[in-house]
C-alpha positions as CSV (number, residue, x, y, z in Angstrom):
1,X,-7.1,-24.6,-48.9
2,X,-10.4,-26.0,-47.8
3,X,-10.7,-29.7,-47.1
4,X,-13.4,-30.1,-49.7
5,X,-13.4,-28.1,-52.9
6,X,-16.2,-27.7,-55.4
7,X,-15.6,-28.3,-59.1
8,X,-14.9,-24.6,-59.9
9,X,-12.6,-24.2,-56.9
10,X,-10.6,-27.3,-57.9
11,X,-10.2,-26.0,-61.5
12,X,-9.0,-22.6,-60.2
13,X,-6.5,-24.3,-57.9
14,X,-5.3,-26.6,-60.7
15,X,-4.7,-23.5,-62.9
16,X,-2.4,-22.2,-60.2
17,X,-0.7,-25.5,-59.3
18,X,-0.4,-27.1,-62.8
19,X,-1.2,-24.6,-65.5
20,X,0.1,-26.9,-68.2
21,X,-2.5,-29.6,-67.4
22,X,-5.2,-27.0,-66.8
23,X,-4.6,-25.6,-70.3
24,X,-4.8,-29.0,-71.9
25,X,-8.0,-29.7,-70.0
26,X,-9.6,-26.5,-71.3
27,X,-8.4,-27.3,-74.8
28,X,-9.9,-30.7,-74.7
29,X,-13.2,-29.3,-73.4
30,X,-13.3,-26.8,-76.2
31,X,-12.4,-29.4,-78.9
32,X,-15.1,-31.8,-77.8
33,X,-17.7,-29.0,-77.7
34,X,-16.9,-27.7,-81.2
35,X,-16.6,-31.1,-83.1
36,X,-19.2,-33.7,-84.2
37,X,-18.2,-36.9,-82.4
38,X,-19.0,-40.0,-84.4
39,X,-16.7,-42.5,-82.9
40,X,-18.9,-45.5,-82.1
41,X,-17.1,-46.4,-78.9
42,X,-17.4,-43.0,-77.4
43,X,-20.1,-41.2,-75.6
44,X,-20.6,-38.4,-73.0
45,X,-21.0,-40.0,-69.6
46,X,-24.1,-39.4,-67.6
47,X,-23.6,-36.6,-65.0
48,X,-25.2,-38.9,-62.5
49,X,-22.5,-41.5,-62.9
50,X,-19.6,-39.1,-63.3
51,X,-20.3,-37.4,-59.9
52,X,-19.3,-40.7,-58.3
53,X,-15.9,-40.9,-60.1
54,X,-13.1,-39.8,-57.9
55,X,-15.5,-39.6,-54.9
56,X,-14.5,-40.6,-51.4
57,X,-15.3,-44.3,-52.2
58,X,-11.9,-44.3,-54.1
59,X,-10.1,-44.2,-50.8
60,X,-11.1,-47.7,-49.8
61,X,-9.3,-50.9,-50.6
62,X,-12.0,-53.4,-51.6
63,X,-10.0,-56.4,-52.5
64,X,-12.3,-59.5,-52.5
65,X,-16.1,-59.6,-52.8
66,X,-19.0,-58.3,-50.6
67,X,-18.9,-60.0,-47.2
68,X,-15.5,-61.6,-48.2
69,X,-13.1,-58.7,-48.3
70,X,-9.5,-59.0,-47.3
71,X,-9.6,-55.7,-45.5
72,X,-12.0,-54.2,-42.9
73,X,-14.2,-51.2,-42.9
74,X,-16.0,-51.9,-46.2
75,X,-19.6,-52.1,-45.1
76,X,-20.7,-49.2,-47.3
77,X,-18.7,-50.4,-50.3
78,X,-20.3,-53.8,-49.9
79,X,-23.7,-52.3,-50.0
80,X,-22.8,-50.3,-53.2
81,X,-21.5,-53.4,-55.0
82,X,-24.6,-55.4,-54.0
83,X,-26.8,-52.6,-55.3
84,X,-25.0,-52.6,-58.6
85,X,-25.4,-56.4,-58.9
86,X,-29.1,-56.4,-58.0
87,X,-29.8,-53.6,-60.4
88,X,-28.1,-55.5,-63.2
89,X,-30.0,-58.6,-62.5
90,X,-33.3,-56.7,-62.6
91,X,-32.3,-54.7,-65.8
92,X,-31.1,-57.7,-67.9
93,X,-32.8,-60.7,-66.2
94,X,-29.5,-62.4,-65.6
95,X,-28.6,-64.9,-62.8
96,X,-25.4,-63.4,-61.7
97,X,-23.3,-60.3,-62.4
98,X,-19.7,-59.3,-61.7
99,X,-19.0,-55.5,-61.7
100,X,-15.3,-55.5,-60.7
101,X,-13.4,-55.6,-64.0
102,X,-11.3,-52.5,-64.7
103,X,-12.5,-52.5,-68.4
104,X,-14.3,-54.7,-70.9
105,X,-11.0,-56.2,-72.2
106,X,-10.1,-57.3,-68.6
107,X,-13.6,-58.7,-68.3
108,X,-13.1,-60.7,-71.5
109,X,-9.8,-61.9,-70.3
110,X,-11.4,-63.1,-67.1
111,X,-13.9,-65.2,-69.1
112,X,-10.9,-67.0,-70.7
113,X,-9.2,-67.4,-67.3
114,X,-12.4,-68.5,-65.5
115,X,-13.9,-71.0,-68.0
116,X,-11.0,-72.4,-70.0
117,X,-7.7,-74.0,-69.7
118,X,-4.6,-72.9,-71.8
119,X,-4.7,-74.7,-75.1
120,X,-8.5,-75.0,-75.2
121,X,-10.1,-74.3,-78.6
122,X,-12.2,-71.2,-79.1
123,X,-14.3,-70.2,-82.1
124,X,-14.5,-66.4,-82.5
125,X,-15.2,-63.8,-85.1
126,X,-12.2,-62.6,-87.1
127,X,-10.9,-59.1,-86.2
128,X,-11.1,-57.8,-89.8
129,X,-14.7,-59.0,-90.1
130,X,-15.9,-57.1,-87.0
131,X,-14.6,-59.1,-84.0
132,X,-12.5,-57.7,-81.2
133,X,-8.8,-58.1,-80.4
134,X,-9.6,-59.7,-77.0
135,X,-11.4,-62.6,-78.7
136,X,-8.1,-64.3,-79.8
137,X,-6.0,-61.9,-81.8
138,X,-2.5,-63.2,-82.1
139,X,-1.0,-60.2,-80.3
140,X,-3.4,-60.5,-77.4
141,X,-2.9,-63.0,-74.5
142,X,-6.0,-64.9,-75.6
143,X,-4.4,-65.6,-79.0
144,X,-1.1,-66.7,-77.4
145,X,-2.6,-69.1,-74.8
146,X,-5.6,-70.6,-76.6
147,X,-6.2,-72.4,-79.8
148,X,-8.2,-69.8,-81.8
149,X,-10.3,-70.7,-84.8
150,X,-12.1,-67.8,-86.5
151,X,-15.2,-67.4,-88.6
152,X,-16.1,-64.4,-90.8
153,X,-18.7,-62.8,-92.9
154,X,-20.1,-63.9,-96.3
155,X,-18.6,-62.1,-99.4
156,X,-22.2,-61.9,-100.8
157,X,-23.8,-59.9,-98.0
158,X,-20.9,-59.1,-95.6
159,X,-22.9,-60.6,-92.7
160,X,-22.0,-63.5,-90.4
161,X,-21.9,-66.8,-92.4
162,X,-23.8,-69.1,-90.0
163,X,-23.1,-72.1,-92.2
164,X,-19.3,-71.4,-91.8
165,X,-19.8,-71.1,-88.0
166,X,-21.7,-74.4,-87.8
167,X,-19.1,-76.2,-90.0
168,X,-16.2,-74.9,-88.1
169,X,-17.8,-75.8,-84.8
170,X,-18.4,-79.4,-85.9
171,X,-14.9,-79.7,-87.3
172,X,-12.9,-78.3,-84.3
173,X,-15.3,-78.8,-81.3
174,X,-14.4,-75.6,-79.5
175,X,-14.9,-75.4,-75.8
176,X,-16.3,-71.9,-76.3
177,X,-18.0,-69.9,-79.1
178,X,-17.8,-66.1,-79.1
179,X,-20.0,-63.7,-80.9
180,X,-20.3,-60.0,-80.9
181,X,-17.5,-57.5,-81.6
182,X,-16.5,-53.9,-82.2
183,X,-17.5,-53.3,-85.8
184,X,-20.5,-55.3,-86.9
185,X,-23.5,-53.3,-87.9
186,X,-26.2,-56.0,-88.0
187,X,-28.2,-58.0,-85.5
188,X,-26.7,-61.4,-84.3
189,X,-28.8,-64.6,-84.4
190,X,-28.3,-65.7,-80.8
191,X,-30.8,-68.5,-81.2
192,X,-28.8,-70.1,-83.9
193,X,-25.5,-69.6,-82.1
194,X,-27.1,-71.3,-79.0
195,X,-28.1,-74.3,-81.1
196,X,-24.6,-74.7,-82.5
197,X,-23.1,-74.4,-79.0
198,X,-25.5,-77.0,-77.6
199,X,-24.8,-79.4,-80.5
200,X,-21.1,-79.6,-79.6
201,X,-21.3,-78.9,-75.9
202,X,-19.6,-75.5,-75.9
203,X,-20.0,-72.3,-73.8
204,X,-21.6,-69.4,-75.6
205,X,-20.1,-66.0,-74.8
206,X,-21.6,-62.8,-76.2
207,X,-19.5,-59.7,-76.2
208,X,-22.1,-56.9,-76.1
209,X,-19.8,-54.0,-75.3
210,X,-21.0,-51.9,-78.2
211,X,-24.7,-52.7,-78.2
212,X,-25.4,-53.1,-74.5
213,X,-27.2,-49.8,-74.2
214,X,-29.6,-50.7,-77.1
215,X,-30.2,-54.0,-75.3
216,X,-30.9,-52.2,-71.9
217,X,-33.2,-49.9,-73.8
218,X,-35.0,-52.9,-75.3
219,X,-34.7,-51.7,-78.8
220,X,-32.7,-54.7,-80.0
221,X,-32.9,-58.4,-78.8
222,X,-31.0,-59.4,-75.7
223,X,-28.5,-62.3,-75.7
224,X,-28.9,-62.9,-72.0
225,X,-31.5,-65.7,-72.4
226,X,-29.2,-67.6,-74.7
227,X,-25.7,-67.0,-73.6
228,X,-23.7,-68.6,-70.8
229,X,-21.7,-65.3,-70.4
230,X,-22.3,-61.8,-71.6
231,X,-19.6,-59.1,-71.2
232,X,-19.7,-55.4,-71.8
233,X,-18.2,-52.0,-71.1
234,X,-20.2,-49.1,-69.7
235,X,-18.9,-46.1,-71.7
236,X,-20.3,-46.8,-75.2
237,X,-24.0,-47.0,-75.9
238,X,-24.7,-47.5,-72.2
239,X,-23.6,-43.9,-71.6
240,X,-21.7,-44.5,-68.4
241,X,-18.2,-44.1,-67.0
242,X,-15.1,-45.2,-68.9
243,X,-12.9,-47.9,-67.4
244,X,-15.6,-50.3,-66.2
245,X,-16.2,-53.9,-67.3
246,X,-19.2,-56.0,-66.5
247,X,-19.8,-59.8,-66.8
248,X,-23.3,-61.4,-66.7
249,X,-23.5,-65.2,-66.5
250,X,-25.6,-68.2,-65.6
251,X,-25.8,-69.3,-62.0
252,X,-23.7,-72.4,-62.6
253,X,-20.7,-70.4,-63.8
254,X,-20.7,-67.6,-61.2
255,X,-17.9,-69.0,-59.0
256,X,-15.6,-69.6,-62.0
257,X,-16.3,-66.1,-63.4
258,X,-15.7,-64.4,-60.1
259,X,-12.4,-66.2,-59.6
260,X,-11.5,-65.3,-63.2
261,X,-11.8,-61.6,-62.3
262,X,-10.3,-61.8,-58.8
263,X,-7.7,-63.1,-58.2
264,X,-7.4,-64.3,-61.8
265,X,-7.0,-61.0,-63.7
266,X,-6.8,-58.2,-61.2
267,X,-6.6,-57.1,-57.5
268,X,-9.1,-54.9,-55.7
269,X,-11.6,-52.9,-57.8
270,X,-12.1,-49.2,-57.6
271,X,-15.1,-48.7,-55.3
272,X,-15.9,-45.2,-56.8
273,X,-16.3,-46.8,-60.2
274,X,-18.5,-49.5,-58.9
275,X,-20.7,-46.7,-57.3
276,X,-20.7,-44.9,-60.7
277,X,-21.9,-48.2,-62.3
278,X,-24.6,-48.6,-59.7
279,X,-26.2,-45.2,-60.4
280,X,-25.9,-45.8,-64.1
281,X,-27.8,-49.1,-63.9
282,X,-30.6,-47.3,-62.0
283,X,-30.7,-44.6,-64.7
284,X,-31.0,-47.4,-67.4
285,X,-34.3,-48.4,-65.9
286,X,-36.0,-45.0,-66.4
287,X,-38.5,-44.3,-69.3
288,X,-36.3,-41.4,-70.2
289,X,-33.4,-43.7,-70.8
290,X,-35.5,-46.0,-73.0
291,X,-36.4,-43.0,-75.2
292,X,-32.7,-42.1,-75.5
293,X,-31.9,-45.6,-76.8
294,X,-34.8,-45.4,-79.3
295,X,-33.2,-42.1,-80.5
296,X,-29.7,-43.6,-80.8
297,X,-31.1,-46.2,-83.2
298,X,-33.2,-43.7,-85.2
299,X,-30.2,-41.4,-85.5
300,X,-27.9,-44.3,-86.6
301,X,-30.2,-45.2,-89.4
302,X,-30.6,-41.5,-90.4
303,X,-26.8,-41.1,-90.4
304,X,-26.4,-44.1,-92.6
305,X,-29.1,-42.9,-94.9
306,X,-27.4,-39.5,-95.3
307,X,-24.1,-41.3,-96.2
308,X,-25.8,-43.5,-98.8
309,X,-27.6,-40.6,-100.4
310,X,-24.2,-39.1,-101.1
311,X,-23.2,-42.3,-102.8
312,X,-21.0,-43.8,-100.1
313,X,-20.8,-47.6,-99.8
314,X,-21.8,-49.0,-96.4
315,X,-20.7,-52.4,-95.3
316,X,-23.9,-54.7,-95.3
317,X,-25.6,-51.7,-97.0
318,X,-26.9,-50.3,-93.8
319,X,-27.2,-50.9,-90.0
320,X,-29.3,-52.5,-87.3
321,X,-27.5,-50.8,-84.4
322,X,-25.6,-47.7,-83.4
323,X,-22.8,-47.9,-85.9
324,X,-22.0,-48.1,-89.6
325,X,-18.9,-49.0,-91.6
326,X,-18.2,-46.8,-94.6
327,X,-15.9,-47.9,-97.4
328,X,-13.9,-44.8,-98.4
329,X,-11.3,-46.0,-100.9
330,X,-13.4,-45.1,-103.9
331,X,-12.9,-41.4,-102.9
332,X,-9.7,-41.3,-100.9
333,X,-6.6,-43.4,-100.5
334,X,-7.4,-44.9,-97.1
335,X,-9.5,-44.8,-94.0
336,X,-6.6,-43.0,-92.3
337,X,-6.8,-40.2,-95.0
338,X,-10.5,-40.1,-94.5
339,X,-10.2,-39.8,-90.8
340,X,-7.7,-36.9,-91.0
341,X,-9.8,-35.1,-93.7
342,X,-13.0,-35.3,-91.7
343,X,-11.2,-34.2,-88.6
344,X,-10.0,-31.1,-90.4
345,X,-13.6,-30.0,-90.9
346,X,-14.6,-30.9,-87.3
347,X,-16.1,-34.4,-87.8
348,X,-14.4,-37.0,-85.6
349,X,-14.4,-40.6,-86.8
350,X,-11.9,-43.5,-86.7
351,X,-10.3,-45.5,-89.5
352,X,-11.4,-49.1,-89.4
353,X,-10.7,-52.3,-91.3
354,X,-13.6,-53.7,-93.3
355,X,-14.3,-57.2,-94.5
356,X,-11.9,-58.4,-97.2
357,X,-9.8,-55.3,-96.7
358,X,-6.7,-55.0,-98.9
359,X,-5.0,-52.4,-96.7
360,X,-3.3,-52.9,-93.3
361,X,-4.7,-51.8,-90.0
362,X,-2.7,-48.6,-89.9
363,X,-4.4,-47.5,-93.1
364,X,-7.6,-49.5,-93.6
365,X,-10.2,-49.1,-96.4
366,X,-13.0,-47.8,-94.2
367,X,-14.1,-45.6,-91.3
368,X,-16.5,-46.4,-88.5
369,X,-19.2,-44.0,-87.5
370,X,-21.7,-44.1,-84.7
371,X,-24.7,-42.1,-83.3
372,X,-24.5,-42.3,-79.4
373,X,-22.5,-39.2,-78.7
374,X,-24.4,-36.8,-80.9
375,X,-27.7,-38.3,-79.6
376,X,-26.5,-37.5,-76.1
377,X,-25.9,-33.9,-77.2
378,X,-29.5,-33.7,-78.4
379,X,-29.3,-34.3,-82.2
380,X,-32.3,-35.9,-84.0
381,X,-32.8,-37.7,-87.3
382,X,-32.8,-34.6,-89.6
383,X,-29.5,-33.4,-88.2
384,X,-27.9,-36.8,-88.3
385,X,-28.9,-37.3,-91.9
386,X,-27.3,-33.9,-92.6
387,X,-24.1,-35.0,-91.0
388,X,-24.1,-38.1,-93.2
389,X,-24.3,-35.8,-96.2
390,X,-21.5,-33.7,-94.9
391,X,-19.3,-36.8,-94.5
392,X,-19.9,-37.6,-98.2
393,X,-19.3,-34.0,-99.3
394,X,-16.1,-33.9,-97.4
395,X,-14.7,-37.1,-98.9
396,X,-15.6,-36.0,-102.4
397,X,-14.0,-32.5,-101.9
398,X,-10.5,-33.4,-100.7
399,X,-9.0,-31.1,-103.4
400,X,-11.5,-28.3,-102.9
401,X,-10.5,-26.0,-100.1
402,X,-13.5,-23.8,-100.6
403,X,-15.9,-26.7,-100.2
404,X,-14.1,-28.0,-97.1
405,X,-14.3,-24.6,-95.5
406,X,-18.0,-24.5,-96.2
407,X,-18.4,-27.9,-94.5
408,X,-16.4,-26.7,-91.5
409,X,-18.8,-23.7,-91.2
410,X,-21.8,-26.1,-91.4
411,X,-20.3,-28.3,-88.7
412,X,-19.8,-25.2,-86.5
413,X,-23.4,-24.2,-86.9
414,X,-24.6,-27.7,-85.9
415,X,-22.4,-28.1,-82.8
416,X,-23.3,-24.6,-81.6
417,X,-26.9,-25.8,-81.0
418,X,-26.1,-28.5,-78.6
419,X,-24.5,-28.8,-75.1
420,X,-22.3,-31.7,-74.3
421,X,-25.2,-33.4,-72.4
422,X,-28.7,-32.5,-73.5
423,X,-31.1,-31.5,-70.8
424,X,-33.6,-33.9,-72.5
425,X,-31.6,-36.8,-71.1
426,X,-30.2,-35.3,-67.9
427,X,-32.1,-36.8,-65.0
428,X,-30.0,-35.0,-62.4
429,X,-30.7,-31.5,-63.6
430,X,-28.0,-28.9,-64.0
């Protein structure tokens, strides 16, 4: 066997050495190609970044930071990490960036570790109202070691109740206020959050994991000028590799944040994944990438419009970003049933709790849908609106096998048009 194998040669060898895994790989590739992917936390990673995953950079131990490693021979890895940091600073206008976290949840945990002491009070968004488990859920370490107070959304409009945020902040005087989450379809008022944080002397941390691509593309406002800390992952709207967390922060907090990541939460980072991040951040600064993010937003609104034209109820009655939450219990028993029904016709979504949900997290009353992946494949507004209609038709046809078969055929015709990564967005060519 040659020392270096190309992709085709590696797959051929895998088929001989481990046919079971090779078969599963082929099945997954076929499944993704033939389904409409609407999970808001998923995307197809840029070929430019994925070519660095598993590269020779992975062989190096890079424990520590550039110029301060605990092992020798890391001069190239140091240059890669510095490039990634400098590109982030240019892209977002931040003071400091840490690119070592193994994922966004580790990055979030590092913020707790770096800026707070166990027992400190934190004000964060409730999980059922759109927050994230790493912001203080009882089953996460943040909920076990810190005093978590939670705010939610208004029953009137299902949007963040800023009066409640202000009142809770004044009552509990948290050391940190957290905004941003995993299932909130509207813009966040960073200016008002900053005012509240300043009034009580709290850190302001924005978790931008879901919306960071839209921020990079300058199609929605950036939290960087207002937040002490911003965290995000790279695989969602950013369209980069999975398993990468990033922390941006003000200059005065950089040492605490860096120590929170290493040695606070993890050992040495994967140098190949830092390299993948670095090339992604350069890609984010291209005009082509800006157009992609504009399309993500257009497609999200079109998808939501299609759902609403079928009579589906959307949380907040629409969206300002890449995702929508759909209440499904008027048509089916639960979000879980909706997820399975939609998957049976080739539309992949995920069940999701919605504000004031009466069902538990294993069932839920809603589903979450997003536009990034199908935008990466090349779909435009007309197609996304059509997909929204197909979602509604499917949910209304659970007892009509003929109609479901028709939807499945429609899905097949849609996905047949698009590769997994459209040439329109592929800066690296074939």
